[in-house]
PDB file of N, CA, C and O in Angstrom:
ATOM      1  N   MET A   1     119.978 108.500  74.018  1.00  0.00           N
ATOM      2  CA  MET A   1     119.279 109.677  74.450  1.00  0.00           C
ATOM      3  C   MET A   1     118.584 109.402  75.795  1.00  0.00           C
ATOM      4  O   MET A   1     117.975 108.349  75.987  1.00  0.00           O
ATOM      5  N   ARG A   2     118.686 110.365  76.712  1.00  0.00           N
ATOM      6  CA  ARG A   2     118.075 110.237  78.032  1.00  0.00           C
ATOM      7  C   ARG A   2     116.566 110.441  77.944  1.00  0.00           C
ATOM      8  O   ARG A   2     116.085 111.370  77.295  1.00  0.00           O
ATOM      9  N   LYS A   3     115.857 109.584  78.590  1.00  0.00           N
ATOM     10  CA  LYS A   3     114.419 109.744  78.672  1.00  0.00           C
ATOM     11  C   LYS A   3     114.108 110.791  79.742  1.00  0.00           C
ATOM     12  O   LYS A   3     114.846 110.912  80.720  1.00  0.00           O
ATOM     13  N   LYS A   4     113.039 111.537  79.567  1.00  0.00           N
ATOM     14  CA  LYS A   4     112.652 112.570  80.528  1.00  0.00           C
ATOM     15  C   LYS A   4     111.236 112.295  81.015  1.00  0.00           C
ATOM     16  O   LYS A   4     110.312 112.100  80.224  1.00  0.00           O
ATOM     17  N   TYR A   5     111.090 112.284  82.328  1.00  0.00           N
ATOM     18  CA  TYR A   5     109.794 112.071  82.956  1.00  0.00           C
ATOM     19  C   TYR A   5     109.444 113.292  83.797  1.00  0.00           C
ATOM     20  O   TYR A   5     110.321 113.927  84.384  1.00  0.00           O
ATOM     21  N   ILE A   6     108.165 113.612  83.849  1.00  0.00           N
ATOM     22  CA  ILE A   6     107.694 114.703  84.691  1.00  0.00           C
ATOM     23  C   ILE A   6     106.647 114.147  85.645  1.00  0.00           C
ATOM     24  O   ILE A   6     105.661 113.541  85.225  1.00  0.00           O
ATOM     25  N   LEU A   7     106.881 114.363  86.936  1.00  0.00           N
ATOM     26  CA  LEU A   7     105.932 113.957  87.965  1.00  0.00           C
ATOM     27  C   LEU A   7     105.260 115.205  88.520  1.00  0.00           C
ATOM     28  O   LEU A   7     105.917 116.054  89.122  1.00  0.00           O
ATOM     29  N   ASP A   8     103.954 115.316  88.319  1.00  0.00           N
ATOM     30  CA  ASP A   8     103.175 116.444  88.832  1.00  0.00           C
ATOM     31  C   ASP A   8     102.709 116.081  90.236  1.00  0.00           C
ATOM     32  O   ASP A   8     101.829 115.238  90.405  1.00  0.00           O
ATOM     33  N   CYS A   9     103.294 116.713  91.229  1.00  0.00           N
ATOM     34  CA  CYS A   9     103.008 116.380  92.623  1.00  0.00           C
ATOM     35  C   CYS A   9     101.562 116.654  93.016  1.00  0.00           C
ATOM     36  O   CYS A   9     101.082 116.097  94.003  1.00  0.00           O
ATOM     37  N   ASN A  10     100.864 117.489  92.275  1.00  0.00           N
ATOM     38  CA  ASN A  10      99.450 117.742  92.555  1.00  0.00           C
ATOM     39  C   ASN A  10      98.592 116.503  92.309  1.00  0.00           C
ATOM     40  O   ASN A  10      97.452 116.440  92.770  1.00  0.00           O
ATOM     41  N   LYS A  11      99.127 115.521  91.588  1.00  0.00           N
ATOM     42  CA  LYS A  11      98.385 114.294  91.307  1.00  0.00           C
ATOM     43  C   LYS A  11      98.637 113.214  92.358  1.00  0.00           C
ATOM     44  O   LYS A  11      98.173 112.083  92.216  1.00  0.00           O
ATOM     45  N   MET A  12      99.370 113.565  93.405  1.00  0.00           N
ATOM     46  CA  MET A  12      99.700 112.611  94.466  1.00  0.00           C
ATOM     47  C   MET A  12      98.938 112.982  95.735  1.00  0.00           C
ATOM     48  O   MET A  12      99.518 113.500  96.689  1.00  0.00           O
ATOM     49  N   SER A  13      97.630 112.713  95.735  1.00  0.00           N
ATOM     50  CA  SER A  13      96.762 113.158  96.818  1.00  0.00           C
ATOM     51  C   SER A  13      96.873 112.324  98.090  1.00  0.00           C
ATOM     52  O   SER A  13      96.572 112.809  99.181  1.00  0.00           O
ATOM     53  N   ASP A  14      97.297 111.089  97.956  1.00  0.00           N
ATOM     54  CA  ASP A  14      97.529 110.218  99.111  1.00  0.00           C
ATOM     55  C   ASP A  14      98.546 109.157  98.696  1.00  0.00           C
ATOM     56  O   ASP A  14      98.976 109.126  97.543  1.00  0.00           O
ATOM     57  N   ARG A  15      98.927 108.298  99.620  1.00  0.00           N
ATOM     58  CA  ARG A  15      99.967 107.297  99.321  1.00  0.00           C
ATOM     59  C   ARG A  15      99.599 106.420  98.133  1.00  0.00           C
ATOM     60  O   ARG A  15     100.398 106.218  97.219  1.00  0.00           O
ATOM     61  N   LYS A  16      98.371 105.901  98.163  1.00  0.00           N
ATOM     62  CA  LYS A  16      97.935 104.990  97.097  1.00  0.00           C
ATOM     63  C   LYS A  16      97.969 105.696  95.746  1.00  0.00           C
ATOM     64  O   LYS A  16      98.482 105.153  94.767  1.00  0.00           O
ATOM     65  N   ALA A  17      97.422 106.902  95.697  1.00  0.00           N
ATOM     66  CA  ALA A  17      97.406 107.669  94.445  1.00  0.00           C
ATOM     67  C   ALA A  17      98.824 108.000  93.993  1.00  0.00           C
ATOM     68  O   ALA A  17      99.124 107.958  92.800  1.00  0.00           O
ATOM     69  N   ALA A  18      99.694 108.329  94.944  1.00  0.00           N
ATOM     70  CA  ALA A  18     101.077 108.673  94.604  1.00  0.00           C
ATOM     71  C   ALA A  18     101.782 107.493  93.954  1.00  0.00           C
ATOM     72  O   ALA A  18     102.421 107.648  92.914  1.00  0.00           O
ATOM     73  N   HIS A  19     101.670 106.320  94.557  1.00  0.00           N
ATOM     74  CA  HIS A  19     102.352 105.149  93.997  1.00  0.00           C
ATOM     75  C   HIS A  19     101.769 104.754  92.645  1.00  0.00           C
ATOM     76  O   HIS A  19     102.510 104.387  91.733  1.00  0.00           O
ATOM     77  N   ALA A  20     100.451 104.826  92.510  1.00  0.00           N
ATOM     78  CA  ALA A  20      99.824 104.485  91.228  1.00  0.00           C
ATOM     79  C   ALA A  20     100.286 105.453  90.141  1.00  0.00           C
ATOM     80  O   ALA A  20     100.605 105.034  89.028  1.00  0.00           O
ATOM     81  N   TYR A  21     100.321 106.731  90.458  1.00  0.00           N
ATOM     82  CA  TYR A  21     100.731 107.752  89.483  1.00  0.00           C
ATOM     83  C   TYR A  21     102.201 107.599  89.110  1.00  0.00           C
ATOM     84  O   TYR A  21     102.550 107.660  87.931  1.00  0.00           O
ATOM     85  N   ILE A  22     103.062 107.401  90.100  1.00  0.00           N
ATOM     86  CA  ILE A  22     104.493 107.222  89.836  1.00  0.00           C
ATOM     87  C   ILE A  22     104.720 105.985  88.977  1.00  0.00           C
ATOM     88  O   ILE A  22     105.471 106.031  88.002  1.00  0.00           O
ATOM     89  N   ALA A  23     104.075 104.885  89.336  1.00  0.00           N
ATOM     90  CA  ALA A  23     104.250 103.630  88.592  1.00  0.00           C
ATOM     91  C   ALA A  23     103.818 103.786  87.135  1.00  0.00           C
ATOM     92  O   ALA A  23     104.501 103.317  86.225  1.00  0.00           O
ATOM     93  N   GLU A  24     102.690 104.442  86.924  1.00  0.00           N
ATOM     94  CA  GLU A  24     102.193 104.628  85.559  1.00  0.00           C
ATOM     95  C   GLU A  24     103.112 105.563  84.771  1.00  0.00           C
ATOM     96  O   GLU A  24     103.461 105.276  83.627  1.00  0.00           O
ATOM     97  N   THR A  25     103.498 106.673  85.383  1.00  0.00           N
ATOM     98  CA  THR A  25     104.308 107.670  84.688  1.00  0.00           C
ATOM     99  C   THR A  25     105.692 107.145  84.348  1.00  0.00           C
ATOM    100  O   THR A  25     106.211 107.416  83.265  1.00  0.00           O
ATOM    101  N   LEU A  26     106.294 106.395  85.265  1.00  0.00           N
ATOM    102  CA  LEU A  26     107.651 105.897  85.045  1.00  0.00           C
ATOM    103  C   LEU A  26     107.680 104.527  84.371  1.00  0.00           C
ATOM    104  O   LEU A  26     108.756 103.996  84.095  1.00  0.00           O
ATOM    105  N   GLY A  27     106.518 103.958  84.107  1.00  0.00           N
ATOM    106  CA  GLY A  27     106.449 102.685  83.389  1.00  0.00           C
ATOM    107  C   GLY A  27     106.928 101.494  84.188  1.00  0.00           C
ATOM    108  O   GLY A  27     107.582 100.599  83.651  1.00  0.00           O
ATOM    109  N   PHE A  28     106.599 101.480  85.485  1.00  0.00           N
ATOM    110  CA  PHE A  28     107.006 100.357  86.331  1.00  0.00           C
ATOM    111  C   PHE A  28     106.239  99.097  85.935  1.00  0.00           C
ATOM    112  O   PHE A  28     105.148  99.189  85.370  1.00  0.00           O
ATOM    113  N   PRO A  29     106.794  97.931  86.223  1.00  0.00           N
ATOM    114  CA  PRO A  29     106.125  96.672  85.868  1.00  0.00           C
ATOM    115  C   PRO A  29     104.843  96.467  86.687  1.00  0.00           C
ATOM    116  O   PRO A  29     104.657  97.096  87.729  1.00  0.00           O
ATOM    117  N   ASP A  30     103.973  95.589  86.210  1.00  0.00           N
ATOM    118  CA  ASP A  30     102.696  95.310  86.875  1.00  0.00           C
ATOM    119  C   ASP A  30     102.876  94.790  88.298  1.00  0.00           C
ATOM    120  O   ASP A  30     101.993  94.969  89.137  1.00  0.00           O
ATOM    121  N   TYR A  31     103.989  94.159  88.572  1.00  0.00           N
ATOM    122  CA  TYR A  31     104.220  93.591  89.908  1.00  0.00           C
ATOM    123  C   TYR A  31     104.764  94.612  90.913  1.00  0.00           C
ATOM    124  O   TYR A  31     105.113  94.246  92.036  1.00  0.00           O
ATOM    125  N   TYR A  32     104.838  95.883  90.522  1.00  0.00           N
ATOM    126  CA  TYR A  32     105.304  96.930  91.430  1.00  0.00           C
ATOM    127  C   TYR A  32     104.514  96.866  92.731  1.00  0.00           C
ATOM    128  O   TYR A  32     103.286  96.781  92.715  1.00  0.00           O
ATOM    129  N   GLY A  33     105.218  96.906  93.854  1.00  0.00           N
ATOM    130  CA  GLY A  33     104.613  96.674  95.162  1.00  0.00           C
ATOM    131  C   GLY A  33     103.926  97.854  95.826  1.00  0.00           C
ATOM    132  O   GLY A  33     103.384  97.704  96.921  1.00  0.00           O
ATOM    133  N   ASN A  34     103.930  99.032  95.195  1.00  0.00           N
ATOM    134  CA  ASN A  34     103.239 100.195  95.756  1.00  0.00           C
ATOM    135  C   ASN A  34     103.688 100.549  97.169  1.00  0.00           C
ATOM    136  O   ASN A  34     102.864 100.860  98.029  1.00  0.00           O
ATOM    137  N   ASN A  35     104.988 100.501  97.403  1.00  0.00           N
ATOM    138  CA  ASN A  35     105.543 100.916  98.683  1.00  0.00           C
ATOM    139  C   ASN A  35     106.941 101.482  98.439  1.00  0.00           C
ATOM    140  O   ASN A  35     107.457 101.417  97.324  1.00  0.00           O
ATOM    141  N   LEU A  36     107.543 102.032  99.475  1.00  0.00           N
ATOM    142  CA  LEU A  36     108.832 102.706  99.307  1.00  0.00           C
ATOM    143  C   LEU A  36     109.957 101.747  98.930  1.00  0.00           C
ATOM    144  O   LEU A  36     110.844 102.112  98.158  1.00  0.00           O
ATOM    145  N   ASP A  37     109.933 100.532  99.460  1.00  0.00           N
ATOM    146  CA  ASP A  37     110.968  99.558  99.098  1.00  0.00           C
ATOM    147  C   ASP A  37     110.879  99.189  97.615  1.00  0.00           C
ATOM    148  O   ASP A  37     111.897  99.112  96.926  1.00  0.00           O
ATOM    149  N   ALA A  38     109.672  98.966  97.136  1.00  0.00           N
ATOM    150  CA  ALA A  38     109.481  98.634  95.716  1.00  0.00           C
ATOM    151  C   ALA A  38     109.859  99.825  94.839  1.00  0.00           C
ATOM    152  O   ALA A  38     110.425  99.651  93.760  1.00  0.00           O
ATOM    153  N   LEU A  39     109.547 101.025  95.302  1.00  0.00           N
ATOM    154  CA  LEU A  39     109.919 102.232  94.560  1.00  0.00           C
ATOM    155  C   LEU A  39     111.432 102.305  94.406  1.00  0.00           C
ATOM    156  O   LEU A  39     111.938 102.554  93.312  1.00  0.00           O
ATOM    157  N   PHE A  40     112.146 102.091  95.494  1.00  0.00           N
ATOM    158  CA  PHE A  40     113.609 102.123  95.449  1.00  0.00           C
ATOM    159  C   PHE A  40     114.139 101.083  94.467  1.00  0.00           C
ATOM    160  O   PHE A  40     115.017 101.377  93.655  1.00  0.00           O
ATOM    161  N   ASP A  41     113.604  99.874  94.545  1.00  0.00           N
ATOM    162  CA  ASP A  41     114.058  98.795  93.654  1.00  0.00           C
ATOM    163  C   ASP A  41     113.848  99.159  92.186  1.00  0.00           C
ATOM    164  O   ASP A  41     114.740  98.956  91.362  1.00  0.00           O
ATOM    165  N   CYS A  42     112.680  99.692  91.859  1.00  0.00           N
ATOM    166  CA  CYS A  42     112.403 100.045  90.463  1.00  0.00           C
ATOM    167  C   CYS A  42     113.267 101.215  89.999  1.00  0.00           C
ATOM    168  O   CYS A  42     113.758 101.219  88.870  1.00  0.00           O
ATOM    169  N   LEU A  43     113.451 102.198  90.864  1.00  0.00           N
ATOM    170  CA  LEU A  43     114.281 103.348  90.482  1.00  0.00           C
ATOM    171  C   LEU A  43     115.734 102.942  90.252  1.00  0.00           C
ATOM    172  O   LEU A  43     116.380 103.441  89.331  1.00  0.00           O
ATOM    173  N   THR A  44     116.238 102.055  91.069  1.00  0.00           N
ATOM    174  CA  THR A  44     117.640 101.663  90.906  1.00  0.00           C
ATOM    175  C   THR A  44     117.852 100.769  89.692  1.00  0.00           C
ATOM    176  O   THR A  44     118.988 100.557  89.267  1.00  0.00           O
ATOM    177  N   ASP A  45     116.763 100.242  89.130  1.00  0.00           N
ATOM    178  CA  ASP A  45     116.852  99.425  87.911  1.00  0.00           C
ATOM    179  C   ASP A  45     116.640 100.236  86.633  1.00  0.00           C
ATOM    180  O   ASP A  45     116.813  99.707  85.535  1.00  0.00           O
ATOM    181  N   MET A  46     116.272 101.500  86.758  1.00  0.00           N
ATOM    182  CA  MET A  46     115.940 102.309  85.573  1.00  0.00           C
ATOM    183  C   MET A  46     117.166 102.631  84.728  1.00  0.00           C
ATOM    184  O   MET A  46     118.289 102.725  85.223  1.00  0.00           O
ATOM    185  N   LYS A  47     116.910 102.796  83.447  1.00  0.00           N
ATOM    186  CA  LYS A  47     117.951 103.235  82.512  1.00  0.00           C
ATOM    187  C   LYS A  47     118.096 104.743  82.608  1.00  0.00           C
ATOM    188  O   LYS A  47     117.352 105.396  83.339  1.00  0.00           O
ATOM    189  N   ALA A  48     119.042 105.294  81.878  1.00  0.00           N
ATOM    190  CA  ALA A  48     119.352 106.730  81.943  1.00  0.00           C
ATOM    191  C   ALA A  48     118.112 107.582  81.719  1.00  0.00           C
ATOM    192  O   ALA A  48     117.432 107.459  80.701  1.00  0.00           O
ATOM    193  N   CYS A  49     117.829 108.453  82.694  1.00  0.00           N
ATOM    194  CA  CYS A  49     116.665 109.324  82.578  1.00  0.00           C
ATOM    195  C   CYS A  49     116.757 110.487  83.563  1.00  0.00           C
ATOM    196  O   CYS A  49     117.526 110.468  84.524  1.00  0.00           O
ATOM    197  N   ASP A  50     115.948 111.486  83.282  1.00  0.00           N
ATOM    198  CA  ASP A  50     115.744 112.611  84.183  1.00  0.00           C
ATOM    199  C   ASP A  50     114.327 112.505  84.716  1.00  0.00           C
ATOM    200  O   ASP A  50     113.387 112.283  83.954  1.00  0.00           O
ATOM    201  N   ILE A  51     114.174 112.661  86.015  1.00  0.00           N
ATOM    202  CA  ILE A  51     112.855 112.635  86.642  1.00  0.00           C
ATOM    203  C   ILE A  51     112.657 113.986  87.302  1.00  0.00           C
ATOM    204  O   ILE A  51     113.338 114.330  88.268  1.00  0.00           O
ATOM    205  N   LYS A  52     111.717 114.741  86.767  1.00  0.00           N
ATOM    206  CA  LYS A  52     111.494 116.102  87.261  1.00  0.00           C
ATOM    207  C   LYS A  52     110.203 116.165  88.069  1.00  0.00           C
ATOM    208  O   LYS A  52     109.146 115.736  87.606  1.00  0.00           O
ATOM    209  N   PHE A  53     110.303 116.702  89.276  1.00  0.00           N
ATOM    210  CA  PHE A  53     109.134 116.940  90.119  1.00  0.00           C
ATOM    211  C   PHE A  53     108.611 118.333  89.837  1.00  0.00           C
ATOM    212  O   PHE A  53     109.333 119.315  90.008  1.00  0.00           O
ATOM    213  N   MET A  54     107.357 118.430  89.404  1.00  0.00           N
ATOM    214  CA  MET A  54     106.707 119.725  89.198  1.00  0.00           C
ATOM    215  C   MET A  54     105.687 119.935  90.311  1.00  0.00           C
ATOM    216  O   MET A  54     105.142 118.980  90.864  1.00  0.00           O
ATOM    217  N   ASN A  55     105.442 121.203  90.628  1.00  0.00           N
ATOM    218  CA  ASN A  55     104.464 121.529  91.664  1.00  0.00           C
ATOM    219  C   ASN A  55     104.778 120.800  92.970  1.00  0.00           C
ATOM    220  O   ASN A  55     103.893 120.213  93.594  1.00  0.00           O
ATOM    221  N   SER A  56     106.044 120.844  93.373  1.00  0.00           N
ATOM    222  CA  SER A  56     106.480 120.081  94.542  1.00  0.00           C
ATOM    223  C   SER A  56     105.717 120.426  95.813  1.00  0.00           C
ATOM    224  O   SER A  56     105.692 119.628  96.750  1.00  0.00           O
ATOM    225  N   GLU A  57     105.092 121.606  95.864  1.00  0.00           N
ATOM    226  CA  GLU A  57     104.277 121.945  97.030  1.00  0.00           C
ATOM    227  C   GLU A  57     103.079 121.003  97.143  1.00  0.00           C
ATOM    228  O   GLU A  57     102.491 120.871  98.217  1.00  0.00           O
ATOM    229  N   GLY A  58     102.721 120.353  96.047  1.00  0.00           N
ATOM    230  CA  GLY A  58     101.631 119.379  96.060  1.00  0.00           C
ATOM    231  C   GLY A  58     101.926 118.174  96.934  1.00  0.00           C
ATOM    232  O   GLY A  58     101.006 117.481  97.368  1.00  0.00           O
ATOM    233  N   LEU A  59     103.190 117.919  97.194  1.00  0.00           N
ATOM    234  CA  LEU A  59     103.556 116.808  98.072  1.00  0.00           C
ATOM    235  C   LEU A  59     103.115 117.054  99.508  1.00  0.00           C
ATOM    236  O   LEU A  59     103.034 116.116 100.301  1.00  0.00           O
ATOM    237  N   ASP A  60     102.832 118.300  99.846  1.00  0.00           N
ATOM    238  CA  ASP A  60     102.396 118.624 101.210  1.00  0.00           C
ATOM    239  C   ASP A  60     101.160 117.827 101.615  1.00  0.00           C
ATOM    240  O   ASP A  60     100.955 117.555 102.798  1.00  0.00           O
ATOM    241  N   GLN A  61     100.341 117.456 100.641  1.00  0.00           N
ATOM    242  CA  GLN A  61      99.138 116.691 100.946  1.00  0.00           C
ATOM    243  C   GLN A  61      99.461 115.281 101.450  1.00  0.00           C
ATOM    244  O   GLN A  61      98.581 114.594 101.970  1.00  0.00           O
ATOM    245  N   LEU A  62     100.711 114.850 101.300  1.00  0.00           N
ATOM    246  CA  LEU A  62     101.118 113.534 101.784  1.00  0.00           C
ATOM    247  C   LEU A  62     101.668 113.575 103.211  1.00  0.00           C
ATOM    248  O   LEU A  62     101.992 112.534 103.782  1.00  0.00           O
ATOM    249  N   GLY A  63     101.773 114.763 103.781  1.00  0.00           N
ATOM    250  CA  GLY A  63     102.290 114.889 105.147  1.00  0.00           C
ATOM    251  C   GLY A  63     103.729 114.407 105.245  1.00  0.00           C
ATOM    252  O   GLY A  63     104.548 114.676 104.366  1.00  0.00           O
ATOM    253  N   GLU A  64     104.030 113.686 106.332  1.00  0.00           N
ATOM    254  CA  GLU A  64     105.390 113.192 106.565  1.00  0.00           C
ATOM    255  C   GLU A  64     105.836 112.184 105.502  1.00  0.00           C
ATOM    256  O   GLU A  64     107.032 112.024 105.261  1.00  0.00           O
ATOM    257  N   TYR A  65     104.894 111.520 104.881  1.00  0.00           N
ATOM    258  CA  TYR A  65     105.224 110.527 103.856  1.00  0.00           C
ATOM    259  C   TYR A  65     105.940 111.177 102.674  1.00  0.00           C
ATOM    260  O   TYR A  65     106.723 110.528 101.980  1.00  0.00           O
ATOM    261  N   ALA A  66     105.666 112.455 102.451  1.00  0.00           N
ATOM    262  CA  ALA A  66     106.307 113.172 101.346  1.00  0.00           C
ATOM    263  C   ALA A  66     107.824 113.180 101.503  1.00  0.00           C
ATOM    264  O   ALA A  66     108.551 112.991 100.528  1.00  0.00           O
ATOM    265  N   MET A  67     108.298 113.396 102.716  1.00  0.00           N
ATOM    266  CA  MET A  67     109.750 113.414 102.950  1.00  0.00           C
ATOM    267  C   MET A  67     110.357 112.044 102.680  1.00  0.00           C
ATOM    268  O   MET A  67     111.434 111.941 102.094  1.00  0.00           O
ATOM    269  N   ALA A  68     109.670 110.999 103.107  1.00  0.00           N
ATOM    270  CA  ALA A  68     110.161 109.637 102.883  1.00  0.00           C
ATOM    271  C   ALA A  68     110.186 109.315 101.389  1.00  0.00           C
ATOM    272  O   ALA A  68     111.127 108.700 100.886  1.00  0.00           O
ATOM    273  N   LEU A  69     109.145 109.737 100.703  1.00  0.00           N
ATOM    274  CA  LEU A  69     109.061 109.498  99.262  1.00  0.00           C
ATOM    275  C   LEU A  69     110.206 110.180  98.527  1.00  0.00           C
ATOM    276  O   LEU A  69     110.879 109.559  97.704  1.00  0.00           O
ATOM    277  N   ARG A  70     110.423 111.443  98.821  1.00  0.00           N
ATOM    278  CA  ARG A  70     111.513 112.182  98.171  1.00  0.00           C
ATOM    279  C   ARG A  70     112.870 111.600  98.547  1.00  0.00           C
ATOM    280  O   ARG A  70     113.775 111.556  97.714  1.00  0.00           O
ATOM    281  N   ALA A  71     113.021 111.158  99.782  1.00  0.00           N
ATOM    282  CA  ALA A  71     114.282 110.559 100.207  1.00  0.00           C
ATOM    283  C   ALA A  71     114.591 109.310  99.393  1.00  0.00           C
ATOM    284  O   ALA A  71     115.750 109.056  99.065  1.00  0.00           O
ATOM    285  N   VAL A  72     113.577 108.535  99.068  1.00  0.00           N
ATOM    286  CA  VAL A  72     113.783 107.330  98.253  1.00  0.00           C
ATOM    287  C   VAL A  72     114.295 107.712  96.873  1.00  0.00           C
ATOM    288  O   VAL A  72     115.217 107.077  96.360  1.00  0.00           O
ATOM    289  N   PHE A  73     113.714 108.736  96.265  1.00  0.00           N
ATOM    290  CA  PHE A  73     114.189 109.187  94.958  1.00  0.00           C
ATOM    291  C   PHE A  73     115.648 109.650  95.051  1.00  0.00           C
ATOM    292  O   PHE A  73     116.461 109.310  94.192  1.00  0.00           O
ATOM    293  N   ASP A  74     115.976 110.415  96.081  1.00  0.00           N
ATOM    294  CA  ASP A  74     117.343 110.926  96.231  1.00  0.00           C
ATOM    295  C   ASP A  74     118.337 109.797  96.485  1.00  0.00           C
ATOM    296  O   ASP A  74     119.434 109.796  95.927  1.00  0.00           O
ATOM    297  N   GLN A  75     117.954 108.834  97.331  1.00  0.00           N
ATOM    298  CA  GLN A  75     118.840 107.695  97.613  1.00  0.00           C
ATOM    299  C   GLN A  75     119.038 106.828  96.370  1.00  0.00           C
ATOM    300  O   GLN A  75     120.143 106.359  96.100  1.00  0.00           O
ATOM    301  N   ALA A  76     117.968 106.623  95.627  1.00  0.00           N
ATOM    302  CA  ALA A  76     118.067 105.808  94.409  1.00  0.00           C
ATOM    303  C   ALA A  76     118.982 106.474  93.395  1.00  0.00           C
ATOM    304  O   ALA A  76     119.729 105.796  92.690  1.00  0.00           O
ATOM    305  N   ALA A  77     118.929 107.803  93.316  1.00  0.00           N
ATOM    306  CA  ALA A  77     119.791 108.525  92.372  1.00  0.00           C
ATOM    307  C   ALA A  77     121.262 108.412  92.761  1.00  0.00           C
ATOM    308  O   ALA A  77     122.140 108.481  91.900  1.00  0.00           O
ATOM    309  N   LEU A  78     121.531 108.240  94.041  1.00  0.00           N
ATOM    310  CA  LEU A  78     122.920 108.031  94.480  1.00  0.00           C
ATOM    311  C   LEU A  78     123.411 106.640  94.098  1.00  0.00           C
ATOM    312  O   LEU A  78     124.575 106.462  93.737  1.00  0.00           O
ATOM    313  N   VAL A  79     122.523 105.662  94.179  1.00  0.00           N
ATOM    314  CA  VAL A  79     122.873 104.277  93.849  1.00  0.00           C
ATOM    315  C   VAL A  79     122.917 104.071  92.339  1.00  0.00           C
ATOM    316  O   VAL A  79     123.821 103.417  91.818  1.00  0.00           O
ATOM    317  N   ASN A  80     121.935 104.632  91.646  1.00  0.00           N
ATOM    318  CA  ASN A  80     121.824 104.487  90.194  1.00  0.00           C
ATOM    319  C   ASN A  80     122.210 105.819  89.562  1.00  0.00           C
ATOM    320  O   ASN A  80     121.376 106.715  89.426  1.00  0.00           O
ATOM    321  N   GLU A  81     123.442 105.941  89.186  1.00  0.00           N
ATOM    322  CA  GLU A  81     123.943 107.201  88.634  1.00  0.00           C
ATOM    323  C   GLU A  81     123.365 107.522  87.256  1.00  0.00           C
ATOM    324  O   GLU A  81     123.617 108.597  86.712  1.00  0.00           O
ATOM    325  N   ARG A  82     122.594 106.597  86.695  1.00  0.00           N
ATOM    326  CA  ARG A  82     121.966 106.852  85.389  1.00  0.00           C
ATOM    327  C   ARG A  82     120.736 107.737  85.508  1.00  0.00           C
ATOM    328  O   ARG A  82     120.283 108.314  84.520  1.00  0.00           O
ATOM    329  N   ILE A  83     120.185 107.847  86.739  1.00  0.00           N
ATOM    330  CA  ILE A  83     119.006 108.689  86.892  1.00  0.00           C
ATOM    331  C   ILE A  83     119.376 110.003  87.577  1.00  0.00           C
ATOM    332  O   ILE A  83     120.270 110.065  88.420  1.00  0.00           O
ATOM    333  N   LYS A  84     118.664 111.030  87.186  1.00  0.00           N
ATOM    334  CA  LYS A  84     118.861 112.359  87.775  1.00  0.00           C
ATOM    335  C   LYS A  84     117.492 112.853  88.231  1.00  0.00           C
ATOM    336  O   LYS A  84     116.531 112.855  87.461  1.00  0.00           O
ATOM    337  N   VAL A  85     117.417 113.272  89.492  1.00  0.00           N
ATOM    338  CA  VAL A  85     116.158 113.759  90.060  1.00  0.00           C
ATOM    339  C   VAL A  85     116.234 115.278  90.138  1.00  0.00           C
ATOM    340  O   VAL A  85     117.173 115.842  90.700  1.00  0.00           O
ATOM    341  N   ILE A  86     115.232 115.925  89.566  1.00  0.00           N
ATOM    342  CA  ILE A  86     115.194 117.385  89.482  1.00  0.00           C
ATOM    343  C   ILE A  86     113.929 117.878  90.165  1.00  0.00           C
ATOM    344  O   ILE A  86     112.846 117.340  89.935  1.00  0.00           O
ATOM    345  N   THR A  87     114.062 118.899  91.003  1.00  0.00           N
ATOM    346  CA  THR A  87     112.899 119.508  91.646  1.00  0.00           C
ATOM    347  C   THR A  87     112.701 120.897  91.074  1.00  0.00           C
ATOM    348  O   THR A  87     113.639 121.691  90.998  1.00  0.00           O
ATOM    349  N   GLU A  88     111.479 121.181  90.675  1.00  0.00           N
ATOM    350  CA  GLU A  88     111.154 122.493  90.114  1.00  0.00           C
ATOM    351  C   GLU A  88     111.274 123.560  91.187  1.00  0.00           C
ATOM    352  O   GLU A  88     111.041 124.738  90.916  1.00  0.00           O
TER     353      GLU A  88
END
């Protein structure tokens, strides 16, 4: 059975908060590096799951970093076909 995760973008007020929230919600290991490279590495190692972004307008508070963050999720989903990224 596929695991389902929901990421509420309103809880990502800045880079640090975004990485902490993503790591906690997706169950990343304690050694997660809190950066885009570490995010990509953890996403490409995940087992079959759906990751749904809710309130995606909340990412606007991250400015240009929001595009980079979403790009990492999209790129990881191309590499790891077990994960599916969904935007509300």
